[in-house]
Structures are given as C-alpha cells and as structure tokens.
KOLNU-285973 format. One record per residue (C-alpha): residue in three letters; x, y, z; residue number from 1. Coordinates in steps of 0.25 Angstrom, whole numbers, m for minus. Last residue first. Layout:
N
{aa: ALA, xx: X, yy: Y, zz: Z, i: NUM}
...
END
This chain:
228
{aa: UNK, xx: m119, yy: 14, zz: 807, i: 228}
{aa: UNK, xx: m127, yy: 27, zz: 810, i: 227}
{aa: UNK, xx: m118, yy: 36, zz: 802, i: 226}
{aa: UNK, xx: m120, yy: 27, zz: 789, i: 225}
{aa: UNK, xx: m135, yy: 26, zz: 792, i: 224}
{aa: UNK, xx: m136, yy: 42, zz: 792, i: 223}
{aa: UNK, xx: m128, yy: 43, zz: 779, i: 222}
{aa: UNK, xx: m136, yy: 32, zz: 772, i: 221}
{aa: UNK, xx: m149, yy: 40, zz: 777, i: 220}
{aa: UNK, xx: m143, yy: 52, zz: 771, i: 219}
{aa: UNK, xx: m140, yy: 46, zz: 758, i: 218}
{aa: UNK, xx: m154, yy: 40, zz: 756, i: 217}
{aa: UNK, xx: m161, yy: 53, zz: 760, i: 216}
{aa: UNK, xx: m153, yy: 61, zz: 750, i: 215}
{aa: UNK, xx: m156, yy: 50, zz: 739, i: 214}
{aa: UNK, xx: m171, yy: 52, zz: 743, i: 213}
{aa: UNK, xx: m170, yy: 67, zz: 742, i: 212}
{aa: UNK, xx: m164, yy: 66, zz: 728, i: 211}
{aa: UNK, xx: m175, yy: 56, zz: 724, i: 210}
{aa: UNK, xx: m186, yy: 66, zz: 729, i: 209}
{aa: UNK, xx: m180, yy: 78, zz: 723, i: 208}
{aa: UNK, xx: m180, yy: 71, zz: 709, i: 207}
{aa: UNK, xx: m195, yy: 67, zz: 711, i: 206}
{aa: UNK, xx: m198, yy: 81, zz: 714, i: 205}
{aa: UNK, xx: m190, yy: 86, zz: 703, i: 204}
{aa: UNK, xx: m197, yy: 77, zz: 693, i: 203}
{aa: UNK, xx: m211, yy: 81, zz: 698, i: 202}
{aa: UNK, xx: m207, yy: 95, zz: 697, i: 201}
{aa: UNK, xx: m203, yy: 94, zz: 682, i: 200}
{aa: UNK, xx: m194, yy: 104, zz: 677, i: 199}
{aa: UNK, xx: m182, yy: 95, zz: 680, i: 198}
{aa: UNK, xx: m188, yy: 84, zz: 672, i: 197}
{aa: UNK, xx: m190, yy: 94, zz: 660, i: 196}
{aa: UNK, xx: m175, yy: 98, zz: 661, i: 195}
{aa: UNK, xx: m171, yy: 83, zz: 662, i: 194}
{aa: UNK, xx: m178, yy: 80, zz: 649, i: 193}
{aa: UNK, xx: m173, yy: 92, zz: 642, i: 192}
{aa: UNK, xx: m158, yy: 90, zz: 646, i: 191}
{aa: UNK, xx: m151, yy: 103, zz: 648, i: 190}
{aa: UNK, xx: m157, yy: 104, zz: 662, i: 189}
{aa: UNK, xx: m149, yy: 91, zz: 665, i: 188}
{aa: UNK, xx: m154, yy: 84, zz: 678, i: 187}
{aa: UNK, xx: m154, yy: 83, zz: 693, i: 186}
{aa: UNK, xx: m139, yy: 87, zz: 695, i: 185}
{aa: UNK, xx: m137, yy: 82, zz: 709, i: 184}
{aa: UNK, xx: m125, yy: 87, zz: 717, i: 183}
{aa: UNK, xx: m121, yy: 79, zz: 729, i: 182}
{aa: UNK, xx: m116, yy: 82, zz: 743, i: 181}
{aa: UNK, xx: m111, yy: 75, zz: 756, i: 180}
{aa: UNK, xx: m107, yy: 85, zz: 766, i: 179}
{aa: UNK, xx: m97, yy: 96, zz: 768, i: 178}
{aa: UNK, xx: m100, yy: 101, zz: 754, i: 177}
{aa: UNK, xx: m89, yy: 110, zz: 748, i: 176}
{aa: UNK, xx: m86, yy: 102, zz: 735, i: 175}
{aa: UNK, xx: m101, yy: 100, zz: 733, i: 174}
{aa: UNK, xx: m104, yy: 113, zz: 726, i: 173}
{aa: UNK, xx: m91, yy: 112, zz: 718, i: 172}
{aa: UNK, xx: m95, yy: 99, zz: 711, i: 171}
{aa: UNK, xx: m83, yy: 91, zz: 705, i: 170}
{aa: UNK, xx: m92, yy: 80, zz: 701, i: 169}
{aa: UNK, xx: m94, yy: 65, zz: 705, i: 168}
{aa: UNK, xx: m106, yy: 57, zz: 699, i: 167}
{aa: UNK, xx: m119, yy: 51, zz: 702, i: 166}
{aa: UNK, xx: m129, yy: 49, zz: 690, i: 165}
{aa: UNK, xx: m143, yy: 50, zz: 686, i: 164}
{aa: UNK, xx: m152, yy: 45, zz: 675, i: 163}
{aa: UNK, xx: m164, yy: 37, zz: 680, i: 162}
{aa: UNK, xx: m170, yy: 49, zz: 687, i: 161}
{aa: UNK, xx: m185, yy: 47, zz: 685, i: 160}
{aa: UNK, xx: m185, yy: 32, zz: 687, i: 159}
{aa: UNK, xx: m181, yy: 35, zz: 702, i: 158}
{aa: UNK, xx: m171, yy: 25, zz: 708, i: 157}
{aa: UNK, xx: m159, yy: 32, zz: 701, i: 156}
{aa: UNK, xx: m163, yy: 45, zz: 708, i: 155}
{aa: UNK, xx: m163, yy: 38, zz: 722, i: 154}
{aa: UNK, xx: m149, yy: 31, zz: 719, i: 153}
{aa: UNK, xx: m143, yy: 44, zz: 714, i: 152}
{aa: UNK, xx: m147, yy: 51, zz: 727, i: 151}
{aa: UNK, xx: m141, yy: 40, zz: 735, i: 150}
{aa: UNK, xx: m128, yy: 39, zz: 726, i: 149}
{aa: UNK, xx: m126, yy: 54, zz: 727, i: 148}
{aa: UNK, xx: m127, yy: 54, zz: 743, i: 147}
{aa: UNK, xx: m117, yy: 43, zz: 743, i: 146}
{aa: UNK, xx: m108, yy: 51, zz: 734, i: 145}
{aa: UNK, xx: m109, yy: 62, zz: 743, i: 144}
{aa: UNK, xx: m105, yy: 54, zz: 755, i: 143}
{aa: UNK, xx: m92, yy: 49, zz: 748, i: 142}
{aa: UNK, xx: m90, yy: 64, zz: 744, i: 141}
{aa: UNK, xx: m91, yy: 70, zz: 758, i: 140}
{aa: UNK, xx: m76, yy: 69, zz: 762, i: 139}
{aa: UNK, xx: m73, yy: 78, zz: 749, i: 138}
{aa: UNK, xx: m83, yy: 88, zz: 752, i: 137}
{aa: UNK, xx: m75, yy: 99, zz: 760, i: 136}
{aa: UNK, xx: m63, yy: 98, zz: 751, i: 135}
{aa: UNK, xx: m67, yy: 108, zz: 740, i: 134}
{aa: UNK, xx: m71, yy: 118, zz: 751, i: 133}
{aa: UNK, xx: m57, yy: 118, zz: 757, i: 132}
{aa: UNK, xx: m58, yy: 114, zz: 772, i: 131}
{aa: UNK, xx: m53, yy: 126, zz: 780, i: 130}
{aa: UNK, xx: m63, yy: 126, zz: 792, i: 129}
{aa: UNK, xx: m64, yy: 112, zz: 797, i: 128}
{aa: UNK, xx: m64, yy: 114, zz: 812, i: 127}
{aa: UNK, xx: m78, yy: 109, zz: 814, i: 126}
{aa: UNK, xx: m86, yy: 121, zz: 814, i: 125}
{aa: UNK, xx: m88, yy: 122, zz: 799, i: 124}
{aa: UNK, xx: m79, yy: 134, zz: 798, i: 123}
{aa: UNK, xx: m79, yy: 137, zz: 783, i: 122}
{aa: UNK, xx: m76, yy: 127, zz: 772, i: 121}
{aa: UNK, xx: m65, yy: 133, zz: 764, i: 120}
{aa: UNK, xx: m66, yy: 139, zz: 750, i: 119}
{aa: UNK, xx: m61, yy: 133, zz: 737, i: 118}
{aa: UNK, xx: m60, yy: 143, zz: 726, i: 117}
{aa: UNK, xx: m68, yy: 138, zz: 713, i: 116}
{aa: UNK, xx: m69, yy: 127, zz: 703, i: 115}
{aa: UNK, xx: m54, yy: 123, zz: 704, i: 114}
{aa: UNK, xx: m55, yy: 120, zz: 719, i: 113}
{aa: UNK, xx: m64, yy: 108, zz: 715, i: 112}
{aa: UNK, xx: m52, yy: 99, zz: 712, i: 111}
{aa: UNK, xx: m59, yy: 87, zz: 708, i: 110}
{aa: UNK, xx: m57, yy: 73, zz: 714, i: 109}
{aa: UNK, xx: m68, yy: 75, zz: 724, i: 108}
{aa: UNK, xx: m79, yy: 74, zz: 714, i: 107}
{aa: UNK, xx: m91, yy: 79, zz: 722, i: 106}
{aa: UNK, xx: m105, yy: 72, zz: 721, i: 105}
{aa: UNK, xx: m114, yy: 72, zz: 709, i: 104}
{aa: UNK, xx: m128, yy: 67, zz: 706, i: 103}
{aa: UNK, xx: m132, yy: 69, zz: 692, i: 102}
{aa: UNK, xx: m146, yy: 68, zz: 686, i: 101}
{aa: UNK, xx: m149, yy: 65, zz: 672, i: 100}
{aa: UNK, xx: m148, yy: 71, zz: 658, i: 99}
{aa: UNK, xx: m139, yy: 74, zz: 646, i: 98}
{aa: UNK, xx: m147, yy: 74, zz: 633, i: 97}
{aa: UNK, xx: m146, yy: 90, zz: 633, i: 96}
{aa: UNK, xx: m131, yy: 89, zz: 630, i: 95}
{aa: UNK, xx: m125, yy: 102, zz: 634, i: 94}
{aa: UNK, xx: m128, yy: 98, zz: 648, i: 93}
{aa: UNK, xx: m135, yy: 104, zz: 660, i: 92}
{aa: UNK, xx: m137, yy: 99, zz: 674, i: 91}
{aa: UNK, xx: m146, yy: 102, zz: 686, i: 90}
{aa: UNK, xx: m142, yy: 104, zz: 700, i: 89}
{aa: UNK, xx: m145, yy: 101, zz: 715, i: 88}
{aa: UNK, xx: m134, yy: 101, zz: 726, i: 87}
{aa: UNK, xx: m136, yy: 91, zz: 737, i: 86}
{aa: UNK, xx: m128, yy: 93, zz: 750, i: 85}
{aa: UNK, xx: m130, yy: 82, zz: 761, i: 84}
{aa: UNK, xx: m128, yy: 82, zz: 776, i: 83}
{aa: UNK, xx: m128, yy: 97, zz: 777, i: 82}
{aa: UNK, xx: m120, yy: 104, zz: 787, i: 81}
{aa: UNK, xx: m128, yy: 117, zz: 786, i: 80}
{aa: UNK, xx: m116, yy: 125, zz: 783, i: 79}
{aa: UNK, xx: m110, yy: 115, zz: 773, i: 78}
{aa: UNK, xx: m123, yy: 114, zz: 765, i: 77}
{aa: UNK, xx: m124, yy: 129, zz: 764, i: 76}
{aa: UNK, xx: m109, yy: 129, zz: 760, i: 75}
{aa: UNK, xx: m112, yy: 120, zz: 748, i: 74}
{aa: UNK, xx: m122, yy: 131, zz: 742, i: 73}
{aa: UNK, xx: m113, yy: 143, zz: 746, i: 72}
{aa: UNK, xx: m101, yy: 136, zz: 739, i: 71}
{aa: UNK, xx: m108, yy: 134, zz: 726, i: 70}
{aa: UNK, xx: m113, yy: 148, zz: 725, i: 69}
{aa: UNK, xx: m127, yy: 152, zz: 729, i: 68}
{aa: UNK, xx: m137, yy: 159, zz: 719, i: 67}
{aa: UNK, xx: m152, yy: 162, zz: 721, i: 66}
{aa: UNK, xx: m165, yy: 156, zz: 716, i: 65}
{aa: UNK, xx: m170, yy: 150, zz: 729, i: 64}
{aa: UNK, xx: m168, yy: 141, zz: 741, i: 63}
{aa: UNK, xx: m153, yy: 139, zz: 739, i: 62}
{aa: UNK, xx: m144, yy: 130, zz: 747, i: 61}
{aa: UNK, xx: m156, yy: 122, zz: 751, i: 60}
{aa: UNK, xx: m156, yy: 116, zz: 765, i: 59}
{aa: UNK, xx: m163, yy: 103, zz: 770, i: 58}
{aa: UNK, xx: m164, yy: 98, zz: 785, i: 57}
{aa: UNK, xx: m167, yy: 83, zz: 782, i: 56}
{aa: UNK, xx: m179, yy: 73, zz: 783, i: 55}
{aa: UNK, xx: m192, yy: 81, zz: 780, i: 54}
{aa: UNK, xx: m184, yy: 91, zz: 772, i: 53}
{aa: UNK, xx: m178, yy: 81, zz: 762, i: 52}
{aa: UNK, xx: m190, yy: 81, zz: 751, i: 51}
{aa: UNK, xx: m192, yy: 96, zz: 752, i: 50}
{aa: UNK, xx: m177, yy: 98, zz: 750, i: 49}
{aa: UNK, xx: m176, yy: 90, zz: 738, i: 48}
{aa: UNK, xx: m188, yy: 98, zz: 732, i: 47}
{aa: UNK, xx: m181, yy: 111, zz: 735, i: 46}
{aa: UNK, xx: m168, yy: 106, zz: 728, i: 45}
{aa: UNK, xx: m176, yy: 102, zz: 716, i: 44}
{aa: UNK, xx: m182, yy: 116, zz: 714, i: 43}
{aa: UNK, xx: m169, yy: 123, zz: 717, i: 42}
{aa: UNK, xx: m162, yy: 114, zz: 707, i: 41}
{aa: UNK, xx: m172, yy: 116, zz: 696, i: 40}
{aa: UNK, xx: m172, yy: 131, zz: 698, i: 39}
{aa: UNK, xx: m157, yy: 133, zz: 697, i: 38}
{aa: UNK, xx: m156, yy: 123, zz: 685, i: 37}
{aa: UNK, xx: m165, yy: 132, zz: 676, i: 36}
{aa: UNK, xx: m175, yy: 126, zz: 667, i: 35}
{aa: UNK, xx: m177, yy: 134, zz: 655, i: 34}
{aa: UNK, xx: m182, yy: 124, zz: 645, i: 33}
{aa: UNK, xx: m168, yy: 121, zz: 639, i: 32}
{aa: UNK, xx: m163, yy: 119, zz: 653, i: 31}
{aa: UNK, xx: m154, yy: 128, zz: 661, i: 30}
{aa: UNK, xx: m142, yy: 124, zz: 670, i: 29}
{aa: UNK, xx: m138, yy: 133, zz: 682, i: 28}
{aa: UNK, xx: m146, yy: 146, zz: 684, i: 27}
{aa: UNK, xx: m135, yy: 153, zz: 693, i: 26}
{aa: UNK, xx: m141, yy: 167, zz: 694, i: 25}
{aa: UNK, xx: m149, yy: 163, zz: 706, i: 24}
{aa: UNK, xx: m148, yy: 148, zz: 708, i: 23}
{aa: UNK, xx: m138, yy: 136, zz: 705, i: 22}
{aa: UNK, xx: m140, yy: 122, zz: 711, i: 21}
{aa: UNK, xx: m150, yy: 119, zz: 722, i: 20}
{aa: UNK, xx: m142, yy: 114, zz: 734, i: 19}
{aa: UNK, xx: m148, yy: 105, zz: 744, i: 18}
{aa: UNK, xx: m143, yy: 104, zz: 758, i: 17}
{aa: UNK, xx: m147, yy: 92, zz: 766, i: 16}
{aa: UNK, xx: m146, yy: 93, zz: 782, i: 15}
{aa: UNK, xx: m147, yy: 80, zz: 790, i: 14}
{aa: UNK, xx: m158, yy: 81, zz: 801, i: 13}
{aa: UNK, xx: m154, yy: 84, zz: 815, i: 12}
{aa: UNK, xx: m153, yy: 72, zz: 824, i: 11}
{aa: UNK, xx: m165, yy: 69, zz: 834, i: 10}
{aa: UNK, xx: m173, yy: 63, zz: 823, i: 9}
{aa: UNK, xx: m163, yy: 53, zz: 819, i: 8}
{aa: UNK, xx: m161, yy: 52, zz: 804, i: 7}
{aa: UNK, xx: m168, yy: 40, zz: 797, i: 6}
{aa: UNK, xx: m172, yy: 47, zz: 785, i: 5}
{aa: UNK, xx: m185, yy: 43, zz: 780, i: 4}
{aa: UNK, xx: m184, yy: 37, zz: 766, i: 3}
{aa: UNK, xx: m189, yy: 46, zz: 754, i: 2}
{aa: UNK, xx: m199, yy: 38, zz: 746, i: 1}
END
C-alpha cells in the first residue's frame, strides 16, 4: 500500500522527473528473445508515473520512441526544478547468469570530465550561472543515497525482487542533476529469467509499485526533515 504523502494542500506538489533510458536509434541492451531496453524503460517509466500522479507533479523526459542526449534528459529535471530525478535502465552482461536490480547514485570521486566536455549550468535565476556541469550534483549525493536506500528497502521487502543492490557509479546522466537523483537498472536482458520477467506486465506493474513506494518514503522523510 502506497502511503499518503503529507504535503500541505496549499503548497505546490513536488515534481518528479522519470527518465526512460535510450530511445530512437539508441536501442540499449537487447535480450536473446528480442526484448529491447528502450521499450522496457518507457513502459516501466509510464507505470511509475501513473502511480505517482495522484500525489506529485510528474514529468517523463521522453514520452515516445525518440532520442535525447544525456545532457538534455538531466536538463529537463533542472529546468522543472524537480525534487527527484529517477533514470530507468536495464543491464546486459557477457555472463548470462548475472541478474538482479541495481540502484546507483553518483560516485563523486570520479573525474567525469573525461567522459565528455563539461558545459555550465545556464542561468537558474539565483546568480549561479557558471557552475560546471560535473560539479552541480555533488551537494545532492547524500540525499541521493537516501533516495536509493528508500527504493532498495521497498524492493527488498517484496519477495519478487530479492536480488538488488545499492552502489555508487560514475554516471554521466546524474552528474548535472541539481536535485537528488538515482539510476535504477531493473534487470539484465542478457539473463533469460530477467528478460522473461521484464516482458511480463504483472511483474512490471509490481516493480513500478515498489519503486513508487520508495519515492514516497524518501519524499516523506525529506518533508519531515524540513518540518523539524
């Protein structure tokens, strides 16, 4: 059961941005039975958004099968002043026995400038115009870890998702996020069991429910911390 968020009715609802990974010519991972990552991520992201709509303002970075680059996706969250940014992906591995769900937050010890040129955050209206993209998220990492823990806890409490982990990674899509942000890789399409599960609509609905529950838990904790 999803808890009812305790946000005051006269205040604007928190904004949640969900990013379905890949799209368009960028297929992402592909399973042995032909399952394509870009389709799974959009399907699951839509289910998460539907769960969250009653309590939050919700935004998808892409609503169809088209390509956005990484900076465009994160910029959507920044522009809309999101309270949380969640990027949805699947995984692949040469070892088809590798399976499970991975929730990742940004590893702030990695020099992300090696991945691509670092733009600056454009005028946010608060005077902070020239912040390097790679520096934007560093003061959000503690909150991102807490968001990851809340989502992981919900998944761990559901017997359908016993194999999950929380770790840090040098994730470019999170580096420019000016809010708490996590990436969730919801299974390995290279693993036959994971691929079969991710093609199952009931499984995806249950997965979306628990991710949404974790988001609720995190934002309620954040609100309680502000009110203390």
